[in-house]
C-alpha angles and dihedrals in degrees: 000000000000121000120255113266091244091058091043092055093046091053096044101051121089121214090256090051091053092049092052092047091051094047098046116011117028119097116258131198127236090279093054095253118142110249099172132073121217089251089056091051091056090048091049092052095044093049094048095048094042091050090088092056120098089230096039099167093054094048091044089061093044093049090044092058091047090054101036092052088053089230087128132019124186124218118290100260089057090056092043102044109027110119092005135104099273095047092187106143103171125102105214144001137204113220126191121240113202126192095261136084089236126006136208089232092053088252101109118124096263094037086059093047089054091050090047091055092053091049094047091050088061095049099261128133128222139217128200140186108211094184095106092064113101115249126262113284096024118141115257106211097202094057102019085231131120126265117247090213134235096293093064090055092045087060089054090053089049093051092048090051090051091054093050090047090059091056101035135077096241135029117266113237129199140188116212117196130185123182115246090237096054111117092236094054095115091055090048094051090050095042097104095047080108105052090204087071122093095356092169095052138080108206129213133176113230102229123199130205088243090060093048090052091049091051092051092047093043092234129159115275114246123205129208120216104220092206101048102020090231118151119213141150123276116259127176118245128249117217135185125235091278093053097255118148110251104164147310135278118251096232116096120222122232123223091244090051091055090046089053090052091053089050093049093048090050089050091050101045110358092254148141103033123199129248115193101219101186092046090052091050093047084070097039103134094201107039090156088073096053141270126310108239104163142037139206117275097279096041102240097110118058108195142180118244111289092015123128135204121239107192141178136163136219117226105232095194091064090065098054111093124219090272090054093251116143114239101220098176094052089045091054091053090051091050091054094048092046092053090050090048092053092046089053090050088065091062097037093052126103108222124219093215134022091230089058093049092051094048096043095047090044093059102020093204117185129181117211112183145159141256134183096049094141092047091048090054089049090051093048092041094238120145113240095223098051140103088243090060092048091051091049092048092053092047092048097046093044088053091051092049095048094047093043092051090048088054091049091050090050090052090049090055089050101039107013131258124291108285095245092053094111109079092018128122088269092065097041092100089228126112114240135186086236092073123093117233089239090059092049091051093049091047090054091048093050096040089228137063109299109240116247125202092207130042090213128017110176135055133158099224133181111269101186099141101020091053088057089052088050091046096234142106118284120269113303094326122123113248110278093222135348090224137012142166120253122200112226136179116306093029093281117150116214125197113228120194129191104261095225091051090044090053092052092043091055093046094046096040103244099108093110116146094239091054093048091047090052091050089051090053096045100031091223140071096210097099096048113104095199092066115081116244091241091066094040087059093049101042099061120167129198098272092048089064115086111233094246090059090056088056094044090051091049091049093049092056092041091059090073101028120102096207121021142292126253108221139142122212105221121210129189117246093256093057114125131227088252090057089057091046091055090054092051090050091048090050090054090050098047099051105248117152098226144003130222121177136185126189113204112249095021097119130062127260097029103150119237116235106236130170114239113251125220111265112254127201117299113285119228121239109251120234091237119026130180116225149166130234123216125198113213127172117228136174087256094054136280112326120210109203117193121192119190128196142210128194091287098049138265112014112162138025124202127180130189127182122199118240096356126142127256093259092058091045090052092049091049092049092049092052092049094047090054092047092049091049091050091049090050089060094048102259104158114251089227090063093047093048092051090057090057100042118104096012096146136210113134112346121217126192119256136168097336095319142051137277105211102188144335092279089049089051091053091048092051091049090052092053090049088053091052090054092045091055095043134076087263091070111141094011123118113238141174129268148228121263108267091218106046106007097239119135115275117242120224103211146111092048094298110132093183096062138249133228133213089238090067100262114136134177089205 
């Protein structure tokens, strides 16, 4: 007899999973108090999705067990909104942006901004191709003025997203794409040279096969004016002191030169990524409806204008038995139920626009993916960066594709094919690598194209928050770190260790505190002599994996994925520009649909791991002390934080806030006196800063992140001072999570960073 779903959910959830559900998903009353248990959430979602079934009660119970066991988790909006007022269950949308302020097809620039706001309010993300907008300096016939270009309008989208974020329950995320042959491509590639720019966007260059051929042949790069259709060489722009366009340089850019600039910018900041447009459209299942030109924010779901992605992921760890054998039959049953669940979501969803409803129901795309890949490899004692792992990934994803397509064909027999089936790739009478073997066999048996309920069935999506709920590693990424410190209430720092590693460490006798602390500092166990080599090979973390193995892993899963694969190629800080270039070239060779990279240490405010020194005698304040002043916005006004130094390092902290009352000035002075005293006795500034970070009153936006209070502002200034005095001065580095203080992970196509607590900038 199977256990009741309520008991199943209670047993499956980890403490972290419960915390994330309570913070982000469970229903609250008017006073903000949680009034729903996790078991009730799963019931709410199962009931809403099953409501479109003819036998709704039976499918409600079946879906409930699938969810409560954590074998399958749908995308976040489905968990948040099912059975509630918004009723919007989809993760992300692609919206068209036409070259008009407003458009008759509701696709003008400000029509799209309005639609974006509605989508972000409901927890969805958005993707845009800005390539139809005429370039900067083009004549606008209606006004006889000059166009400001796509980047100016992208900034408007970014500001609108920021405003919605301040009023919504989850951060709005965007993908901005510009074709490589757009005349403003150089400005686009350089856009995030200032990391305060476009903080709500991931950026990707839309690369064509023509461009790739030109790079390999070292030819000049030709642009295409989207307004006039004119082709011409790429020239850099000349601007006056106020930034106004005044002309163009004479020198022409080559395709390889532009490619090298994209590579360098990715090395410096992790952006822009690359989307391979022709490769995406080679696998477009409905080419009769147009080309796919944009993706969702993390790049794994190419979509037509007004399409949306409806995603969910299977938890691989749940299908490994206690002897680490994979239960293929039980996995197949879960695949079938998950496909049916996602197909039902399409009919249970409330759509933000009628155009979206028509397009989504016309193609009925779903994206079933995976999570827990790194944990599964740990459980099966397979090294992530190995041929054995690649073989297993291909076997696993091929199995998912075949079973998912069988399920879609079964649904088509029961409910009919997706309305745009006729004229689609399925009826083209040409074989295509896109097709599953099961579909080919059924087509031969029928003597005609086998009907499909869904135009696409599989996607490897980011699972940042839902993988925490499921208690496993995210998507197909390697684990970011085997151990890390989390800041909790009261300033306490707790050490968290991967449970599978912890289990082996206890059994094998290397779970000593000093070893775990070292792993937390270094993120890896590879350099620790006390750990046997066997376990060093198994317990791989992100920075143990050579960049080319990230790409090879992505390509192995892509081979059997209908849509695309969300993956970040991680580099160590010492990686060179040429290392990044080789990864881009390998990605082009291996058949992936996009590339996202992140080099450790390439974003600002990443804290430096430093061992605490023993406190010496109190240092005297020098008569004359050099210092630096930092300007930080707060809800109380702009804070000016000054940090002075003596021969041994930081010695005093002073803070002034313009136009604040005496109480605030007194509080500021008290904080700074205590900090200065602690510095005098040798307490490391890193430790002091971490105690102030994330103290929250009324957050305000700043430099791509948030300042949560006056203490948080002082803490951020102190970390900036550490970087300014270190060898990282002037470099852009990563950041701490603004909610729990743990290091952000740059993975699954999210250039903004994700945290194990559930926070995400995408």
